[in-house]
C-alpha positions as a Markdown table, in Angstrom:
| # | Residue | x | y | z |
|---|---|---|---|---|
| 1 | Unk | 151.6 | 48.5 | -31.5 |
| 2 | Unk | 153.5 | 49.2 | -28.3 |
| 3 | Unk | 152.3 | 47.6 | -25.1 |
| 4 | Unk | 153.9 | 48.8 | -21.9 |
| 5 | Unk | 154.9 | 46.0 | -19.6 |
| 6 | Unk | 155.3 | 46.7 | -15.9 |
| 7 | Unk | 154.9 | 43.4 | -14.2 |
| 8 | Unk | 154.8 | 39.6 | -14.7 |
| 9 | Unk | 151.1 | 39.5 | -15.1 |
| 10 | Unk | 151.2 | 41.8 | -18.1 |
| 11 | Unk | 153.9 | 39.6 | -19.8 |
| 12 | Unk | 151.6 | 36.6 | -19.0 |
| 13 | Unk | 148.6 | 38.3 | -20.6 |
| 14 | Unk | 150.7 | 39.1 | -23.6 |
| 15 | Unk | 151.8 | 35.5 | -24.0 |
| 16 | Unk | 148.3 | 34.2 | -23.6 |
| 17 | Unk | 146.9 | 36.7 | -26.1 |
| 18 | Unk | 149.6 | 35.8 | -28.7 |
| 19 | Unk | 149.0 | 32.1 | -28.2 |
| 20 | Unk | 145.2 | 32.4 | -28.5 |
| 21 | Unk | 145.4 | 34.7 | -31.5 |
| 22 | Unk | 147.5 | 32.0 | -33.2 |
| 23 | Unk | 144.8 | 29.4 | -32.3 |
| 24 | Unk | 147.3 | 27.3 | -30.3 |
| 25 | Unk | 146.5 | 25.2 | -27.3 |
| 26 | Unk | 148.6 | 25.7 | -24.2 |
| 27 | Unk | 150.0 | 22.1 | -24.2 |
| 28 | Unk | 150.8 | 22.2 | -27.9 |
| 29 | Unk | 152.6 | 25.6 | -27.6 |
| 30 | Unk | 154.6 | 24.4 | -24.6 |
| 31 | Unk | 155.7 | 21.3 | -26.4 |
| 32 | Unk | 156.7 | 23.2 | -29.5 |
| 33 | Unk | 158.7 | 25.8 | -27.5 |
| 34 | Unk | 160.3 | 23.3 | -25.2 |
| 35 | Unk | 158.8 | 24.2 | -21.9 |
| 36 | Unk | 156.4 | 22.2 | -19.8 |
| 37 | Unk | 152.7 | 23.0 | -20.0 |
| 38 | Unk | 152.8 | 23.7 | -16.3 |
| 39 | Unk | 155.6 | 26.2 | -16.8 |
| 40 | Unk | 153.7 | 27.9 | -19.6 |
| 41 | Unk | 150.6 | 28.1 | -17.5 |
| 42 | Unk | 152.6 | 29.8 | -14.7 |
| 43 | Unk | 154.0 | 32.3 | -17.2 |
| 44 | Unk | 150.6 | 33.1 | -18.5 |
| 45 | Unk | 149.3 | 33.7 | -15.0 |
| 46 | Unk | 152.3 | 36.0 | -14.3 |
| 47 | Unk | 153.5 | 33.8 | -11.5 |
| 48 | Unk | 156.7 | 35.1 | -10.0 |
| 49 | Unk | 159.9 | 33.1 | -10.4 |
| 50 | Unk | 159.6 | 32.2 | -14.1 |
| 51 | Unk | 163.0 | 31.8 | -15.6 |
| 52 | Unk | 163.8 | 34.7 | -17.9 |
| 53 | Unk | 165.4 | 32.5 | -20.6 |
| 54 | Unk | 162.3 | 30.5 | -20.8 |
| 55 | Unk | 160.0 | 33.5 | -20.9 |
| 56 | Unk | 162.1 | 35.1 | -23.7 |
| 57 | Unk | 162.1 | 31.8 | -25.6 |
| 58 | Unk | 158.3 | 31.6 | -25.4 |
| 59 | Unk | 157.9 | 35.3 | -26.5 |
| 60 | Unk | 160.3 | 34.7 | -29.4 |
| 61 | Unk | 158.5 | 31.6 | -30.6 |
| 62 | Unk | 155.2 | 33.4 | -30.5 |
| 63 | Unk | 156.7 | 36.2 | -32.7 |
| 64 | Unk | 157.0 | 38.8 | -29.9 |
| 65 | Unk | 160.0 | 41.0 | -29.8 |
| 66 | Unk | 160.9 | 43.0 | -26.7 |
| 67 | Unk | 162.4 | 46.4 | -27.0 |
| 68 | Unk | 163.8 | 48.6 | -24.2 |
| 69 | Unk | 163.0 | 52.3 | -24.3 |
| 70 | Unk | 166.1 | 53.9 | -22.7 |
| 71 | Unk | 167.8 | 57.3 | -22.6 |
| 72 | Unk | 170.5 | 58.2 | -25.1 |
| 73 | Unk | 173.1 | 57.9 | -22.3 |
| 74 | Unk | 172.0 | 54.3 | -21.4 |
| 75 | Unk | 172.0 | 53.4 | -25.1 |
| 76 | Unk | 175.5 | 54.8 | -25.6 |
| 77 | Unk | 176.8 | 52.8 | -22.5 |
| 78 | Unk | 175.0 | 49.7 | -23.7 |
| 79 | Unk | 176.7 | 49.9 | -27.1 |
| 80 | Unk | 180.0 | 50.5 | -25.4 |
| 81 | Unk | 179.5 | 47.4 | -23.3 |
| 82 | Unk | 178.4 | 45.3 | -26.3 |
| 83 | Unk | 181.6 | 45.9 | -28.2 |
| 84 | Unk | 184.0 | 42.9 | -28.2 |
| 85 | Unk | 186.9 | 43.5 | -25.9 |
| 86 | Unk | 190.3 | 43.6 | -27.4 |
| 87 | Unk | 192.7 | 41.3 | -25.6 |
| 88 | Unk | 196.0 | 42.9 | -25.0 |
| 89 | Unk | 199.0 | 40.6 | -24.3 |
| 90 | Unk | 200.1 | 40.8 | -20.7 |
| 91 | Unk | 203.5 | 42.2 | -20.1 |
| 92 | Unk | 205.8 | 39.6 | -18.6 |
| 93 | Unk | 207.4 | 40.3 | -15.3 |
| 94 | Unk | 211.2 | 40.2 | -15.5 |
| 95 | Unk | 212.6 | 36.9 | -14.5 |
| 96 | Unk | 213.3 | 36.7 | -10.9 |
| 97 | Unk | 216.9 | 36.0 | -9.9 |
| 98 | Unk | 217.8 | 32.4 | -9.4 |
| 99 | Unk | 217.8 | 31.7 | -5.6 |
| 100 | Unk | 220.8 | 29.4 | -5.9 |
């Protein structure tokens, strides 16, 4: 099922729903994921300022995958930006004349 997410409160509600569905307590979940129970509580309330890396870790540990619904042109540019860059050797400048 797809659930549209438009604000931090909706992400928090999703985290809380997944945790409760799994029958997990907030403190146990926080410890298992590696965040504080205070931090997890803030996330579940949708408090602003939650670190994105921590939110993504909590979502991942609760089995939630995020997907972005983007236009074809954005997807093409994203793929382009995701390719590894080929490093080309820099051309050397000709040696400057010896000042002596």
